[in-house]
N, CA, C and O atoms as a GROMACS GRO file, in nm:
protein
  420
    1MET      N    1  -0.697  -0.050   3.957
    1MET     CA    2  -0.626   0.055   3.884
    1MET      C    3  -0.544  -0.012   3.772
    1MET      O    4  -0.463  -0.100   3.799
    2PRO      N    5  -0.566   0.029   3.649
    2PRO     CA    6  -0.494  -0.034   3.537
    2PRO      C    7  -0.346   0.002   3.540
    2PRO      O    8  -0.306   0.112   3.577
    3GLY      N    9  -0.265  -0.096   3.498
    3GLY     CA   10  -0.122  -0.074   3.487
    3GLY      C   11  -0.087  -0.008   3.354
    3GLY      O   12  -0.175   0.018   3.272
    4GLU      N   13   0.040   0.017   3.336
    4GLU     CA   14   0.088   0.085   3.215
    4GLU      C   15   0.055   0.007   3.088
    4GLU      O   16   0.013   0.066   2.988
    5LEU      N   17   0.073  -0.125   3.092
    5LEU     CA   18   0.046  -0.205   2.972
    5LEU      C   19  -0.103  -0.209   2.939
    5LEU      O   20  -0.142  -0.200   2.822
    6GLU      N   21  -0.186  -0.221   3.041
    6GLU     CA   22  -0.331  -0.221   3.016
    6GLU      C   23  -0.375  -0.087   2.961
    6GLU      O   24  -0.457  -0.081   2.869
    7THR      N   25  -0.324   0.021   3.016
    7THR     CA   26  -0.358   0.155   2.968
    7THR      C   27  -0.320   0.171   2.821
    7THR      O   28  -0.399   0.221   2.741
    8LEU      N   29  -0.198   0.128   2.786
    8LEU     CA   30  -0.153   0.138   2.647
    8LEU      C   31  -0.236   0.049   2.556
    8LEU      O   32  -0.270   0.088   2.444
    9THR      N   33  -0.269  -0.071   2.603
    9THR     CA   34  -0.351  -0.163   2.523
    9THR      C   35  -0.487  -0.101   2.494
    9THR      O   36  -0.535  -0.106   2.381
   10ARG      N   37  -0.550  -0.044   2.596
   10ARG     CA   38  -0.681   0.021   2.577
   10ARG      C   39  -0.669   0.140   2.481
   10ARG      O   40  -0.758   0.163   2.399
   11LYS      N   41  -0.559   0.214   2.491
   11LYS     CA   42  -0.535   0.327   2.401
   11LYS      C   43  -0.525   0.279   2.256
   11LYS      O   44  -0.581   0.341   2.166
   12MET      N   45  -0.452   0.168   2.235
   12MET     CA   46  -0.433   0.117   2.099
   12MET      C   47  -0.564   0.064   2.041
   12MET      O   48  -0.595   0.090   1.925
   13PHE      N   49  -0.641  -0.009   2.121
   13PHE     CA   50  -0.768  -0.058   2.070
   13PHE      C   51  -0.869   0.055   2.052
   13PHE      O   52  -0.956   0.047   1.965
   14GLY      N   53  -0.859   0.160   2.132
   14GLY     CA   54  -0.941   0.280   2.111
   14GLY      C   55  -0.910   0.342   1.975
   14GLY      O   56  -1.001   0.388   1.905
   15ALA      N   57  -0.782   0.344   1.938
   15ALA     CA   58  -0.743   0.395   1.806
   15ALA      C   59  -0.804   0.310   1.695
   15ALA      O   60  -0.851   0.363   1.595
   16LEU      N   61  -0.804   0.178   1.713
   16LEU     CA   62  -0.868   0.090   1.613
   16LEU      C   63  -1.017   0.120   1.602
   16LEU      O   64  -1.071   0.126   1.492
   17ASP      N   65  -1.082   0.139   1.715
   17ASP     CA   66  -1.226   0.168   1.714
   17ASP      C   67  -1.257   0.299   1.642
   17ASP      O   68  -1.364   0.313   1.583
   18ARG      N   69  -1.164   0.393   1.646
   18ARG     CA   70  -1.182   0.522   1.577
   18ARG      C   71  -1.132   0.518   1.433
   18ARG      O   72  -1.136   0.618   1.362
   19ASN      N   73  -1.085   0.400   1.389
   19ASN     CA   74  -1.023   0.386   1.256
   19ASN      C   75  -0.900   0.476   1.241
   19ASN      O   76  -0.872   0.524   1.132
   20ASP      N   77  -0.829   0.497   1.349
   20ASP     CA   78  -0.710   0.581   1.350
   20ASP      C   79  -0.586   0.492   1.343
   20ASP      O   80  -0.521   0.464   1.444
   21ALA      N   81  -0.554   0.448   1.222
   21ALA     CA   82  -0.441   0.358   1.202
   21ALA      C   83  -0.310   0.421   1.249
   21ALA      O   84  -0.226   0.352   1.307
   22GLU      N   85  -0.293   0.549   1.225
   22GLU     CA   86  -0.166   0.615   1.259
   22GLU      C   87  -0.141   0.613   1.410
   22GLU      O   88  -0.028   0.590   1.453
   23ALA      N   89  -0.244   0.637   1.490
   23ALA     CA   90  -0.227   0.633   1.636
   23ALA      C   91  -0.190   0.492   1.682
   23ALA      O   92  -0.107   0.476   1.771
   24PHE      N   93  -0.251   0.391   1.621
   24PHE     CA   94  -0.219   0.252   1.656
   24PHE      C   95  -0.074   0.221   1.619
   24PHE      O   96  -0.001   0.162   1.698
   25ILE      N   97  -0.034   0.261   1.499
   25ILE     CA   98   0.101   0.233   1.450
   25ILE      C   99   0.206   0.304   1.536
   25ILE      O  100   0.310   0.246   1.566
   26GLN      N  101   0.180   0.428   1.576
   26GLN     CA  102   0.276   0.503   1.657
   26GLN      C  103   0.303   0.437   1.791
   26GLN      O  104   0.411   0.454   1.849
   27ASN      N  105   0.206   0.362   1.841
   27ASN     CA  106   0.222   0.294   1.970
   27ASN      C  107   0.269   0.150   1.956
   27ASN      O  108   0.279   0.078   2.055
   28SER      N  109   0.298   0.106   1.833
   28SER     CA  110   0.343  -0.031   1.809
   28SER      C  111   0.495  -0.039   1.809
   28SER      O  112   0.564   0.056   1.771
   29ALA      N  113   0.546  -0.152   1.852
   29ALA     CA  114   0.691  -0.176   1.849
   29ALA      C  115   0.736  -0.194   1.705
   29ALA      O  116   0.656  -0.236   1.620
   30ASP      N  117   0.861  -0.162   1.675
   30ASP     CA  118   0.914  -0.180   1.540
   30ASP      C  119   0.903  -0.324   1.493
   30ASP      O  120   0.885  -0.351   1.374
   31ASP      N  121   0.915  -0.418   1.588
   31ASP     CA  122   0.911  -0.560   1.552
   31ASP      C  123   0.776  -0.625   1.584
   31ASP      O  124   0.768  -0.744   1.612
   32VAL      N  125   0.670  -0.545   1.579
   32VAL     CA  126   0.535  -0.596   1.605
   32VAL      C  127   0.501  -0.710   1.509
   32VAL      O  128   0.547  -0.712   1.395
   33GLN      N  129   0.422  -0.805   1.557
   33GLN     CA  130   0.376  -0.915   1.474
   33GLN      C  131   0.225  -0.926   1.489
   33GLN      O  132   0.171  -0.908   1.598
   34ALA      N  133   0.158  -0.956   1.380
   34ALA     CA  134   0.012  -0.973   1.381
   34ALA      C  135  -0.024  -1.081   1.281
   34ALA      O  136   0.060  -1.122   1.200
   35VAL      N  137  -0.146  -1.126   1.287
   35VAL     CA  138  -0.194  -1.227   1.193
   35VAL      C  139  -0.314  -1.172   1.119
   35VAL      O  140  -0.407  -1.120   1.180
   36ASP      N  141  -0.311  -1.183   0.987
   36ASP     CA  142  -0.428  -1.155   0.905
   36ASP      C  143  -0.507  -1.285   0.901
   36ASP      O  144  -0.468  -1.380   0.833
   37GLU      N  145  -0.617  -1.290   0.976
   37GLU     CA  146  -0.691  -1.416   0.988
   37GLU      C  147  -0.765  -1.453   0.860
   37GLU      O  148  -0.802  -1.569   0.843
   38ILE      N  149  -0.787  -1.359   0.771
   38ILE     CA  150  -0.854  -1.391   0.645
   38ILE      C  151  -0.759  -1.466   0.552
   38ILE      O  152  -0.793  -1.572   0.500
   39SER      N  153  -0.640  -1.409   0.531
   39SER     CA  154  -0.543  -1.475   0.443
   39SER      C  155  -0.456  -1.577   0.517
   39SER      O  156  -0.380  -1.652   0.456
   40ARG      N  157  -0.468  -1.578   0.650
   40ARG     CA  158  -0.391  -1.669   0.735
   40ARG      C  159  -0.241  -1.652   0.715
   40ARG      O  160  -0.168  -1.750   0.697
   41ARG      N  161  -0.196  -1.527   0.718
   41ARG     CA  162  -0.053  -1.502   0.704
   41ARG      C  163  -0.007  -1.405   0.813
   41ARG      O  164  -0.084  -1.323   0.863
   42TRP      N  165   0.120  -1.417   0.847
   42TRP     CA  166   0.179  -1.330   0.946
   42TRP      C  167   0.213  -1.195   0.885
   42TRP      O  168   0.254  -1.187   0.769
   43LEU      N  169   0.197  -1.091   0.963
   43LEU     CA  170   0.242  -0.956   0.929
   43LEU      C  171   0.355  -0.927   1.027
   43LEU      O  172   0.334  -0.926   1.148
   44ARG      N  173   0.473  -0.904   0.975
   44ARG     CA  174   0.590  -0.886   1.062
   44ARG      C  175   0.651  -0.748   1.042
   44ARG      O  176   0.682  -0.708   0.930
   45GLY      N  177   0.668  -0.678   1.151
   45GLY     CA  178   0.728  -0.546   1.149
   45GLY      C  179   0.624  -0.436   1.136
   45GLY      O  180   0.515  -0.457   1.082
   46VAL      N  181   0.660  -0.320   1.188
   46VAL     CA  182   0.565  -0.209   1.191
   46VAL      C  183   0.528  -0.161   1.051
   46VAL      O  184   0.416  -0.114   1.029
   47ARG      N  185   0.619  -0.172   0.955
   47ARG     CA  186   0.589  -0.128   0.819
   47ARG      C  187   0.481  -0.217   0.755
   47ARG      O  188   0.382  -0.166   0.702
   48GLU      N  189   0.501  -0.349   0.760
   48GLU     CA  190   0.404  -0.441   0.699
   48GLU      C  191   0.269  -0.436   0.772
   48GLU      O  192   0.164  -0.430   0.709
   49ALA      N  193   0.273  -0.439   0.905
   49ALA     CA  194   0.149  -0.434   0.982
   49ALA      C  195   0.080  -0.298   0.963
   49ALA      O  196  -0.043  -0.292   0.954
   50GLY      N  197   0.159  -0.191   0.957
   50GLY     CA  198   0.102  -0.058   0.936
   50GLY      C  199   0.036  -0.042   0.801
   50GLY      O  200  -0.074   0.013   0.792
   51ASP      N  201   0.100  -0.091   0.696
   51ASP     CA  202   0.041  -0.085   0.562
   51ASP      C  203  -0.090  -0.162   0.558
   51ASP      O  204  -0.189  -0.117   0.500
   52TYR      N  205  -0.091  -0.280   0.620
   52TYR     CA  206  -0.212  -0.362   0.626
   52TYR      C  207  -0.323  -0.288   0.700
   52TYR      O  208  -0.437  -0.284   0.654
   53LEU      N  209  -0.290  -0.229   0.815
   53LEU     CA  210  -0.390  -0.160   0.896
   53LEU      C  211  -0.443  -0.036   0.825
   53LEU      O  212  -0.563  -0.009   0.830
   54ARG      N  213  -0.357   0.040   0.758
   54ARG     CA  214  -0.403   0.158   0.683
   54ARG      C  215  -0.504   0.118   0.575
   54ARG      O  216  -0.603   0.188   0.554
   55ASN      N  217  -0.479   0.007   0.509
   55ASN     CA  218  -0.571  -0.043   0.407
   55ASN      C  219  -0.701  -0.093   0.471
   55ASN      O  220  -0.810  -0.070   0.419
   56LEU      N  221  -0.688  -0.162   0.583
   56LEU     CA  222  -0.803  -0.220   0.650
   56LEU      C  223  -0.903  -0.115   0.698
   56LEU      O  224  -1.023  -0.132   0.682
   57VAL      N  225  -0.853  -0.005   0.757
   57VAL     CA  226  -0.945   0.096   0.810
   57VAL      C  227  -1.022   0.168   0.700
   57VAL      O  228  -1.125   0.230   0.728
   58LYS      N  229  -0.975   0.161   0.577
   58LYS     CA  230  -1.050   0.218   0.465
   58LYS      C  231  -1.169   0.131   0.428
   58LYS      O  232  -1.264   0.178   0.366
   59GLN      N  233  -1.164   0.003   0.467
   59GLN     CA  234  -1.266  -0.093   0.426
   59GLN      C  235  -1.370  -0.123   0.534
   59GLN      O  236  -1.475  -0.178   0.502
   60ILE      N  237  -1.343  -0.088   0.658
   60ILE     CA  238  -1.436  -0.123   0.766
   60ILE      C  239  -1.480   0.001   0.843
   60ILE      O  240  -1.409   0.101   0.846
   61GLN      N  241  -1.596  -0.007   0.903
   61GLN     CA  242  -1.652   0.101   0.984
   61GLN      C  243  -1.720   0.041   1.106
   61GLN      O  244  -1.758  -0.076   1.104
   62GLY      N  245  -1.734   0.118   1.210
   62GLY     CA  246  -1.813   0.078   1.325
   62GLY      C  247  -1.754  -0.034   1.409
   62GLY      O  248  -1.830  -0.112   1.467
   63VAL      N  249  -1.622  -0.044   1.417
   63VAL     CA  250  -1.560  -0.146   1.501
   63VAL      C  251  -1.570  -0.103   1.647
   63VAL      O  252  -1.550   0.014   1.680
   64HIS      N  253  -1.601  -0.199   1.734
   64HIS     CA  254  -1.601  -0.173   1.878
   64HIS      C  255  -1.529  -0.286   1.948
   64HIS      O  256  -1.569  -0.402   1.938
   65SER      N  257  -1.423  -0.253   2.018
   65SER     CA  258  -1.342  -0.352   2.090
   65SER      C  259  -1.379  -0.350   2.238
   65SER      O  260  -1.406  -0.244   2.295
   66THR      N  261  -1.380  -0.467   2.298
   66THR     CA  262  -1.400  -0.479   2.442
   66THR      C  263  -1.285  -0.562   2.498
   66THR      O  264  -1.264  -0.676   2.458
   67ILE      N  265  -1.212  -0.504   2.589
   67ILE     CA  266  -1.103  -0.574   2.656
   67ILE      C  267  -1.153  -0.606   2.796
   67ILE      O  268  -1.178  -0.516   2.876
   68ARG      N  269  -1.166  -0.734   2.825
   68ARG     CA  270  -1.216  -0.775   2.956
   68ARG      C  271  -1.102  -0.803   3.053
   68ARG      O  272  -1.111  -0.772   3.172
   69THR      N  273  -0.995  -0.861   3.003
   69THR     CA  274  -0.884  -0.900   3.089
   69THR      C  275  -0.753  -0.871   3.015
   69THR      O  276  -0.737  -0.909   2.899
   70ALA      N  277  -0.662  -0.805   3.082
   70ALA     CA  278  -0.528  -0.784   3.026
   70ALA      C  279  -0.428  -0.831   3.130
   70ALA      O  280  -0.434  -0.789   3.246
   71MET      N  281  -0.337  -0.916   3.090
   71MET     CA  282  -0.237  -0.971   3.182
   71MET      C  283  -0.099  -0.953   3.123
   71MET      O  284  -0.078  -0.978   3.004
   72ALA      N  285  -0.005  -0.909   3.203
   72ALA     CA  286   0.133  -0.896   3.158
   72ALA      C  287   0.210  -1.020   3.198
   72ALA      O  288   0.209  -1.061   3.314
   73ALA      N  289   0.277  -1.080   3.101
   73ALA     CA  290   0.358  -1.199   3.128
   73ALA      C  291   0.496  -1.162   3.178
   73ALA      O  292   0.568  -1.246   3.233
   74ALA      N  293   0.534  -1.038   3.161
   74ALA     CA  294   0.663  -0.987   3.209
   74ALA      C  295   0.641  -0.844   3.257
   74ALA      O  296   0.546  -0.780   3.213
   75PRO      N  297   0.726  -0.793   3.347
   75PRO     CA  298   0.704  -0.660   3.401
   75PRO      C  299   0.704  -0.549   3.297
   75PRO      O  300   0.632  -0.450   3.312
   76THR      N  301   0.784  -0.563   3.192
   76THR     CA  302   0.789  -0.459   3.090
   76THR      C  303   0.799  -0.523   2.952
   76THR      O  304   0.836  -0.640   2.940
   77CYS      N  305   0.766  -0.448   2.852
   77CYS     CA  306   0.780  -0.491   2.714
   77CYS      C  307   0.883  -0.400   2.647
   77CYS      O  308   0.916  -0.295   2.702
   78PRO      N  309   0.935  -0.439   2.531
   78PRO     CA  310   1.033  -0.354   2.463
   78PRO      C  311   0.979  -0.214   2.442
   78PRO      O  312   0.870  -0.195   2.387
   79ARG      N  313   1.054  -0.117   2.486
   79ARG     CA  314   1.015   0.023   2.471
   79ARG      C  315   0.876   0.050   2.527
   79ARG      O  316   0.807   0.142   2.484
   80GLY      N  317   0.833  -0.032   2.625
   80GLY     CA  318   0.703  -0.012   2.688
   80GLY      C  319   0.586  -0.041   2.598
   80GLY      O  320   0.475   0.007   2.625
   81ARG      N  321   0.605  -0.117   2.491
   81ARG     CA  322   0.498  -0.142   2.396
   81ARG      C  323   0.459  -0.289   2.398
   81ARG      O  324   0.546  -0.376   2.401
   82PRO      N  325   0.330  -0.318   2.395
   82PRO     CA  326   0.286  -0.457   2.406
   82PRO      C  327   0.300  -0.536   2.278
   82PRO      O  328   0.302  -0.480   2.168
   83GLN      N  329   0.311  -0.665   2.293
   83GLN     CA  330   0.307  -0.761   2.182
   83GLN      C  331   0.186  -0.849   2.206
   83GLN      O  332   0.172  -0.905   2.314
   84VAL      N  333   0.099  -0.861   2.110
   84VAL     CA  334  -0.014  -0.951   2.123
   84VAL      C  335   0.037  -1.093   2.102
   84VAL      O  336   0.089  -1.126   1.995
   85GLU      N  337   0.022  -1.177   2.202
   85GLU     CA  338   0.071  -1.313   2.195
   85GLU      C  339  -0.035  -1.410   2.144
   85GLU      O  340  -0.007  -1.491   2.055
   86GLN      N  341  -0.154  -1.402   2.199
   86GLN     CA  342  -0.258  -1.498   2.164
   86GLN      C  343  -0.393  -1.428   2.165
   86GLN      O  344  -0.415  -1.335   2.243
   87ALA      N  345  -0.481  -1.473   2.081
   87ALA     CA  346  -0.620  -1.431   2.086
   87ALA      C  347  -0.704  -1.554   2.058
   87ALA      O  348  -0.686  -1.620   1.956
   88HIS      N  349  -0.793  -1.586   2.148
   88HIS     CA  350  -0.877  -1.704   2.133
   88HIS      C  351  -1.019  -1.658   2.104
   88HIS      O  352  -1.075  -1.580   2.181
   89ASP      N  353  -1.079  -1.705   1.997
   89ASP     CA  354  -1.212  -1.662   1.958
   89ASP      C  355  -1.318  -1.695   2.063
   89ASP      O  356  -1.406  -1.613   2.090
   90GLU      N  357  -1.310  -1.814   2.123
   90GLU     CA  358  -1.412  -1.854   2.219
   90GLU      C  359  -1.403  -1.777   2.349
   90GLU      O  360  -1.505  -1.752   2.414
   91ASN      N  361  -1.286  -1.739   2.388
   91ASN     CA  362  -1.264  -1.673   2.516
   91ASN      C  363  -1.162  -1.563   2.496
   91ASN      O  364  -1.042  -1.587   2.512
   92PRO      N  365  -1.205  -1.441   2.463
   92PRO     CA  366  -1.111  -1.334   2.428
   92PRO      C  367  -1.002  -1.319   2.534
   92PRO      O  368  -1.030  -1.310   2.654
   93PHE      N  369  -0.879  -1.316   2.488
   93PHE     CA  370  -0.764  -1.310   2.578
   93PHE      C  371  -0.652  -1.234   2.510
   93PHE      O  372  -0.623  -1.257   2.392
   94LEU      N  373  -0.590  -1.146   2.581
   94LEU     CA  374  -0.478  -1.068   2.528
   94LEU      C  375  -0.361  -1.087   2.623
   94LEU      O  376  -0.366  -1.044   2.738
   95ALA      N  377  -0.257  -1.150   2.576
   95ALA     CA  378  -0.137  -1.170   2.659
   95ALA      C  379  -0.029  -1.074   2.612
   95ALA      O  380  -0.006  -1.060   2.492
   96LEU      N  381   0.036  -1.010   2.705
   96LEU     CA  382   0.143  -0.916   2.674
   96LEU      C  383   0.272  -0.973   2.729
   96LEU      O  384   0.277  -1.017   2.843
   97SER      N  385   0.376  -0.971   2.649
   97SER     CA  386   0.503  -1.023   2.698
   97SER      C  387   0.620  -0.946   2.641
   97SER      O  388   0.606  -0.872   2.544
   98ARG      N  389   0.734  -0.966   2.702
   98ARG     CA  390   0.856  -0.903   2.655
   98ARG      C  391   0.923  -0.994   2.554
   98ARG      O  392   0.932  -1.115   2.574
   99ARG      N  393   0.970  -0.936   2.446
   99ARG     CA  394   1.041  -1.013   2.343
   99ARG      C  395   1.176  -0.950   2.318
   99ARG      O  396   1.192  -0.828   2.318
  100SER      N  397   1.272  -1.034   2.298
  100SER     CA  398   1.406  -0.988   2.264
  100SER      C  399   1.414  -0.972   2.112
  100SER      O  400   1.359  -1.055   2.038
  101ARG      N  401   1.480  -0.871   2.067
  101ARG     CA  402   1.497  -0.852   1.922
  101ARG      C  403   1.582  -0.963   1.862
  101ARG      O  404   1.579  -0.983   1.741
  102ARG      N  405   1.657  -1.035   1.944
  102ARG     CA  406   1.744  -1.140   1.893
  102ARG      C  407   1.670  -1.270   1.867
  102ARG      O  408   1.720  -1.356   1.795
  103GLN      N  409   1.552  -1.286   1.925
  103GLN     CA  410   1.477  -1.409   1.903
  103GLN      C  411   1.418  -1.411   1.764
  103GLN      O  412   1.375  -1.308   1.712
  104LYS      N  413   1.416  -1.528   1.703
  104LYS     CA  414   1.356  -1.543   1.571
  104LYS      C  415   1.236  -1.635   1.584
  104LYS      O  416   1.239  -1.733   1.658
  105TYR      N  417   1.132  -1.602   1.513
  105TYR     CA  418   1.008  -1.679   1.521
  105TYR      C  419   0.971  -1.731   1.385
  105TYR      O  420   0.870  -1.798   1.370
   0.00000   0.00000   0.00000
């Protein structure tokens, strides 16, 4: 039986598969962080990541995500929303953890 974080993660990736940027953004934390692997730059905050995602879904079609394993590193995340910690190309992995707004990266 999937936990709350896995359910939310599947919901968010389902939104990506449908090219529904707004649904993905609504489920993201205000301090979400992502990496644009093409330009190799960090996207920090829901505004920057959201703008990037809105532009991206206009350019791509037919995305299909498969989540094989979801693990929570902490019992809860800020406001119940996951943070993607790592993604490894050779072995897909999604780590979810709790972050304090006071931490700087």
